[in-house]
N, C-alpha and C positions, 0 to 999 in steps of 0.2 A: 870440116869435110864429113865427119861422122854424122852430124845432124842432117846433112843433105841426104846421105844414104838412108838414114832412118825415115825421113819424110818420103823419099821415093818408095821405100818398102811399104809404108803405111798406105800411100796412094795406090800402089799396085795391088795390095791385098784388098783394099776397098773396092776397086774396080772389078777384080775377079769375083769377089763375094756378090756384088751387085749383079754381075752377069750370070752367075750360077743361080741366084734367086729368081731372076727373070726367066731363065731357061726352065727351072722347076715349075714356075707359074704357068708357062706355056704348055708344058708336057702334062701336068697333073691337074691343072685348073686352079692352082693356088695352094697356099700353105694352110689356109683356114677353111673351116666348114661354114655353112650358112648358120645364121643365128637360130633358125628353127631346128636344124639338125643338132646344134650344140645343146639346145634346151631339151630336146628329146633324148639325147644320149647316143654316143657313137656306137655302142654295142648293139643297140636296137636298129639303128639306121644301116650300119654296114654289115652286120652279121645276123640280124634278126634274133639276137640272144636276149633273153630276159632272166634276170636274177631275182630270186625270191618271188616268183609269180604264184601267188596264193589264189586258188579259185574255189 
């Protein structure tokens, strides 16, 4: 009986987690940035911040 309850709990949390990830993806455009933004750096893309900018 306990193993059934454990399996139900695992299935329930998996479904809820999947639903929350899909909702997050719809609201924010996904969890990951594009490959170009990742290579450029998030500080520069999101905040236009540059560290150690020597001119």
